C-alpha positions in Angstrom: -102.8 21.6 -35.1 -101.0 19.5 -37.7 -98.1 22.1 -37.9 -97.8 22.1 -34.2 -97.5 18.3 -34.1 -94.9 18.4 -37.0 -92.9 21.2 -35.1 -92.9 19.2 -31.9 -91.9 16.0 -33.6 -88.9 17.8 -35.3 -87.9 19.3 -32.0 -88.0 15.8 -30.4 -85.7 14.5 -33.1 -83.2 17.3 -32.6 -83.3 16.6 -28.8 -82.6 13.0 -29.3 -79.6 13.6 -31.6 -78.1 16.0 -29.0 -78.7 13.7 -26.1 -77.1 10.9 -28.2 -74.0 13.0 -29.0 -73.6 14.1 -25.3 -74.0 10.5 -24.2 -71.6 9.1 -26.7 -69.1 11.7 -26.1 -69.2 11.4 -22.3 -68.8 7.5 -22.4 -65.7 7.7 -24.6 -63.8 9.4 -21.8 -64.9 6.8 -19.1 -62.0 4.4 -19.9 -60.7 2.0 -22.5 -62.9 -1.1 -22.8 -59.9 -2.9 -24.4 -58.3 -3.0 -20.9 -61.1 -5.1 -19.6 -61.5 -7.3 -22.7 -57.9 -8.5 -23.1 -55.9 -10.3 -20.5 -52.5 -9.3 -19.0 -50.7 -11.2 -21.6 -51.9 -9.2 -24.4 -49.7 -7.7 -27.2 -49.9 -4.3 -28.9 -51.0 -6.2 -32.0 -53.8 -7.8 -30.2 -54.9 -4.3 -29.0 -54.7 -3.0 -32.4 -56.6 -5.8 -33.9 -59.4 -5.7 -31.4 -59.7 -1.9 -31.5 -59.9 -2.1 -35.3 -62.6 -4.7 -35.2 -64.7 -2.7 -32.8 -64.2 0.4 -34.8 -62.6 2.3 -31.9 -59.7 3.3 -34.2 -62.0 5.5 -36.3 -62.5 9.3 -35.6 -65.2 10.2 -32.9 -67.6 11.7 -35.5 -67.5 8.7 -37.6 -68.3 6.4 -34.6 -71.2 8.7 -33.6 -72.7 8.9 -37.1 -72.3 5.0 -37.4 -74.0 4.5 -34.0 -77.0 6.9 -34.9 -77.6 5.3 -38.4 -77.4 1.7 -36.7 -79.6 2.8 -33.9 -82.3 3.8 -36.4 -82.3 0.3 -37.7 -82.5 -1.2 -34.2 -78.9 -2.2 -34.1 -76.9 -0.9 -31.2 -73.8 -2.9 -31.7 -72.3 -5.7 -29.7 -71.7 -5.7 -26.0 -68.1 -5.6 -25.1 -68.7 -7.6 -21.9 -71.2 -10.3 -23.0 -70.3 -10.5 -26.8 -73.9 -10.4 -27.8 -76.0 -7.8 -29.7 -77.1 -5.0 -27.4 -80.5 -5.0 -28.8 -80.9 -8.7 -27.8 -79.7 -7.9 -24.3 -82.1 -5.0 -23.9 -85.0 -7.0 -25.2 -84.4 -9.6 -22.4 -84.1 -6.9 -19.7 -86.8 -4.4 -20.8 -89.9 -6.5 -19.7 -88.7 -6.4 -16.0 -88.1 -2.7 -16.2 -91.2 -1.8 -18.0 -93.5 -4.0 -15.7 -91.8 -2.4 -12.7 -92.3 1.2 -14.1 -95.9 0.3 -15.1 -96.8 -0.7 -11.6 -95.1 2.1 -10.1 -96.6 4.6 -12.3 -100.1 3.3 -11.7 -99.4 3.4 -7.9 -98.1 7.0 -8.2 -100.8 8.3 -10.4 -103.8 6.5 -8.8 -102.8 7.0 -5.2 -101.6 10.6 -5.9 -104.8 11.8 -7.4 -107.0 10.0 -4.9 -105.1 11.3 -1.8 -104.8 14.7 -3.4 -108.5 15.0 -3.9 -109.1 13.6 -0.4 -106.8 16.1 1.4 -108.1 18.9 -0.6 -111.9 18.1 0.4 -111.1 17.2 3.9 -108.2 19.7 4.4 -109.0 20.4 8.0 -109.7 16.8 9.0 -107.5 14.6 11.1 -106.8 11.9 8.4 -106.0 14.5 5.8 -103.4 16.2 8.0 -101.9 12.8 8.9 -101.6 11.9 5.2 -99.8 15.2 4.6 -97.5 14.7 7.4 -96.6 11.1 6.3 -96.2 12.3 2.7 -93.2 14.1 3.9 -91.4 10.9 4.3 -91.8 10.2 0.5 -90.4 13.6 -0.3 -87.6 13.8 2.1 -85.9 10.4 2.3 -83.8 9.2 -0.8 -85.1 6.3 -2.9 -82.3 3.8 -1.7 -83.1 4.4 2.0 -86.8 3.9 1.5 -86.1 0.7 -0.2 -83.7 -0.5 2.5 -86.4 0.4 5.1 -89.0 -1.5 3.5 -86.8 -4.5 3.1 -85.9 -4.5 6.8 -89.6 -4.2 7.7 -91.3 -6.4 5.4 -88.6 -8.9 4.5 -86.5 -9.2 7.5 -88.7 -8.5 10.4 -92.1 -9.5 9.2 -90.9 -12.1 6.4 -93.9 -11.1 4.2 -92.3 -10.2 1.0 -89.0 -11.1 -0.9 -86.2 -8.8 -0.6 -84.6 -9.2 -4.0 -85.2 -10.7 -7.4 -88.1 -10.8 -9.7 -89.7 -14.0 -8.6 -91.0 -16.7 -10.9 -91.9 -15.4 -14.4 -93.7 -16.8 -17.4 -92.3 -16.6 -21.0 -95.0 -15.4 -23.5 -93.3 -15.6 -26.7 -90.3 -13.7 -25.9 -91.8 -11.4 -23.3 -91.3 -12.6 -19.7 -93.9 -11.4 -17.1 -94.3 -11.9 -13.3 -98.0 -10.8 -13.5 -99.2 -14.3 -13.9 -97.3 -15.9 -10.9 -97.8 -15.4 -7.1 -94.1 -15.1 -6.5 -93.8 -12.5 -9.3 -96.6 -10.3 -8.0 -95.2 -10.5 -4.5 -91.7 -9.5 -5.8 -93.2 -6.5 -7.5 -94.7 -4.8 -4.3 -91.6 -3.5 -2.5 -89.7 -2.2 -5.5 -92.9 -0.6 -7.0 -93.7 1.3 -3.8 -90.0 2.3 -3.5 -89.9 3.6 -7.1 -93.3 5.3 -7.1 -93.5 6.8 -3.6 -91.7 10.0 -4.4 -93.6 10.6 -7.6 -96.9 9.8 -5.7 -96.2 12.4 -3.0 -95.4 15.0 -5.6 -98.5 14.3 -7.6 -100.7 14.2 -4.3 -99.3 17.6 -3.2 -99.9 19.2 -6.7 -103.5 17.8 -7.0 -104.3 19.1 -3.6 -103.0 22.6 -4.1 -104.6 22.9 -7.6 -107.9 21.5 -6.2 -108.0 24.0 -3.4 -107.5 26.9 -5.9 -110.1 25.6 -8.3 -112.6 25.1 -5.5 -112.4 28.9 -4.9 -113.3 29.9 -8.4 -116.6 31.5 -9.4 -117.8 28.9 -11.7 -117.6 26.2 -8.8 -119.6 28.5 -6.6 -122.1 28.9 -9.3 -122.4 25.2 -9.9 -123.2 24.8 -6.2 -125.7 27.6 -6.3 -127.5 25.8 -9.2 -128.0 22.9 -6.8 -125.7 20.4 -8.5 -124.8 17.4 -6.4 -121.4 17.8 -4.6 -119.9 14.8 -6.3 -120.7 16.5 -9.7 -119.1 19.7 -8.6 -116.0 18.2 -7.4 -115.3 15.6 -10.1 -117.0 16.9 -13.2 -116.1 20.6 -12.8 -113.2 21.0 -10.2 -111.1 17.9 -11.0 -111.2 18.3 -14.7 -109.8 21.8 -14.5 -107.2 20.7 -12.0 -105.6 18.0 -14.4 -103.9 20.4 -16.9 -100.9 21.2 -14.5 -101.1 17.8 -13.1 -100.6 16.2 -16.4 -97.4 18.1 -17.0 -95.8 17.0 -13.8 -97.3 13.5 -14.0 -95.8 13.1 -17.4 -92.3 14.1 -16.4 -92.5 12.0 -13.2 -93.7 8.9 -15.0 -90.7 9.4 -17.5 -88.3 9.7 -14.6 -89.6 6.5 -13.1 -87.8 4.6 -15.7 -84.7 6.7 -15.5 -84.5 6.5 -11.8 -85.2 2.7 -11.8 -81.5 2.3 -11.7 -81.3 2.8 -7.9 -84.4 0.8 -7.1 -83.2 -2.1 -9.4 -79.7 -2.1 -7.7 -81.3 -2.1 -4.1 -83.6 -5.0 -4.9 -81.2 -6.7 -7.6 -84.2 -6.3 -10.0 -83.0 -7.9 -13.4 -83.9 -4.9 -15.6 -82.0 -2.4 -17.9 -81.1 -0.2 -14.9 -79.0 -2.9 -13.2 -77.7 -3.7 -16.7 -76.5 -0.1 -17.0 -74.7 -0.2 -13.6 -72.8 -3.4 -14.6 -72.0 -1.8 -18.1 -70.3 1.2 -16.2 -68.1 -1.1 -14.2 -67.0 -2.8 -17.5 -66.9 0.3 -19.6 -69.4 -1.3 -22.0 -69.9 1.7 -24.2 -72.5 0.2 -26.6 -74.7 -0.8 -23.7 -74.4 2.5 -21.9 -75.1 4.5 -25.1 -78.1 2.4 -26.0 -79.5 2.7 -22.6 -79.3 6.5 -22.7 -81.0 6.6 -26.0 -83.7 4.4 -24.9 -84.3 6.6 -21.8 -84.2 9.6 -24.0 -86.8 8.3 -26.4 -89.2 7.6 -23.7 -88.7 11.0 -22.1 -89.2 12.7 -25.3 -92.2 10.6 -26.2 -94.0 11.2 -22.9 -93.4 14.9 -23.4 -95.0 14.9 -26.8 -97.9 12.9 -25.4 -98.3 15.4 -22.6 -98.5 18.3 -25.0 -101.1 16.6 -27.1 -103.2 15.8 -24.1 -103.3 19.5 -23.1 -105.4 20.1 -26.1 -107.7 17.1 -25.5 -108.3 18.3 -21.9 -108.5 22.1 -22.3 -110.0 23.1 -25.7 -108.8 26.7 -25.2 -105.3 25.6 -25.9 -106.1 24.8 -29.5 -105.7 28.4 -30.5 
């Protein structure tokens, strides 16, 4: 078990190095940030001086190695646009994205499992069929269109919820949260549903299909023949054996929630790292873009590692 964990950790480190190399190489071809940082009256000496100060006159390999070594120390350089440390900017924006991702993930996982079990148990019922039909909306429509529709319905027509922004937040020693204010909670509802709806429908459909297959297994029939209560058969025997493939998809989808938050944050003008990334692209702010990609990669790799370890905890047969 220990050798497996060490091997997976080493693989994760290799993946992060490759992702960092690809991201850094891609961003260097997106444009010259010097064009945005200096005015029209610049001279070639000003350009050369600024390029040397930012380290852009060095070979690509040297820039990449310096970026990786600095990133390991939590230093992602200085933003070309804002002139502040990238780590400080990310620390200011991260709470908004992490809270949005947390609420979206809880919504997707909780509602997906509950609705998946319900539609499997009552697969021929009217409500189950209606839920499956409505779930096609979450799979078919793109995220930005779902967000616009929710804004139009609940913000424009009904005027129940805010259409943009994070609402009022409370500063808890450097961590800003909207969980402690009414406006902050109301502002979370629409973007959280928009971001988590697609993942929720995928998890729901997977849970339903796996549950239907497990309920046809012999050990479930034997449990019922022993006279066990239906609740025990469904949740103690069937649901537990359903969760192994569900954890795989759920882990990947929860990771993609943070990555796909870019679209939702743009639609709702949510002040998170996704919106920061969009603004960085417009300004060719390479340190911010590279740091964002590395942050997303670390989360994806960490979630995948956690999923692999959860396999063993749920299904002891995998320990061999």
